[in-house]
N, C-alpha and C positions, 0 to 999 in steps of 0.2 A: 630712190627711195634713200629718206634721210636717216641718218645713222642715229642709234639710242644715245642719250646723254652719257650714259656709262660707259659706252664704246668709245668714246672721244678722248683719245689720250694726249693731254698737253705734255709739251718737252717742258721739264722744269728749266726756270729761269737759272745763269749762273750767277748773275751781278744783278740785283735789284738798286733801281734808282728812286728814291722816296721823292716824295714832291718838293721837300725843303733843297733838294739838290744831292743829298748824302747817299753815297753808295754803298753797299754790304754783297761783300761776296757770300756768295749761299756755299758754305763749307759742305753740304751733304751731297754735295756732286763733283764729281772728279774735275769739270770743268771751271766750277767756283774755285775749288782747292788748287787748280793750277794757275790761276788767273791771280789769286791772292799770293802766290809764291812767285810770280812774274813781276808781280807790283813791289815784293819784299826786294829782288833782284835789282829791280831798276833805282829804288831808294839805295840799295846798298852800294851800287856803282856811282850814283849820284853825292853819296856823301865820302866818298872817296875811302870806302872800305874802314869807316870809322864810325863808331858809336855818336848816333845823333845828342845824345845826352852828356857828351864829353864836354864838361865846364860847368854843367848843371848840376851833376852829381860827383862829389867828393872823391868817391873810390873809383871811379871809372877810370878802365887803364885805356882807353882811347881805340887802340887797334880794334877792329871787329873780324872775328872770321867768320864767312859762310855760315858754316855749321853751327854756329851762336848766334845768329842772327833772328831777330824776333819782332815781328811787326809792332812799333809802338806806336799808339793813337794820340798824337798831340792833344787833342782836347779831351782824351779819356774816353772811357767807357761806361761812365757811370748810370746807374740804376738799372741795371740789368740789360745795360747795350741800348738805352733809348737815345743816345747822342751817338751811336757808333757809327764811324765812317770811315770808310777805306779806300777813300781818293789818296791820289798822290799829289796831284795838284788841284789848286782851289782858285777860284776867281776872287782876286783883290778889289772889291768894289771902288775904291778909292783910285787906283791905278788903271784899272779896267784890265789887267793882265794877268796870265795866270802864274801864279807863283808856288813853288814846292809847299806841301801839305805831308804831314806824319813822316814817319820814319823807321830806320831800324835800330835796334838797341840790344846789348847783352841784356839776360833775363834778369841779372840782378840790379840792374840799373833802371829797369823797366820797373821792377817791385818797388824799388826806392822811390821813382817817382809818383807812384800812386795812381790816383786819380786827379792830381794838378794838373791845369794847363799850364805849360810851356811853351813858347815859341821861340823853338831851338834853330830856327832858319835865321833870325836875328843874328848881329854880330853881337859878340860879349867881350 
């Protein structure tokens, strides 16, 4: 016997992968929040526990405590999240290699950056 459509329970997706390759962590699920935090931790360690906007925001103190680390979207989250991308690595089409993408920052630095696009993985 087949189940009724209302009886079928789909497990919520914790990371949505969009057609254009963007990834969005579903903050409405525990697994999605856990993945978002895991990605923040990876970026924090990758950055040497330093704000990714150091050198780009004049008032940035540099050193970043874990308790102050905030996910910083390199390309912004403009238009209500239309370009939202939670990946921490992205394929560089020129080199064909995965490169760091996004970072963690102080809340004030993130706020001062606003929706500007800054490639903070480049050496300044």
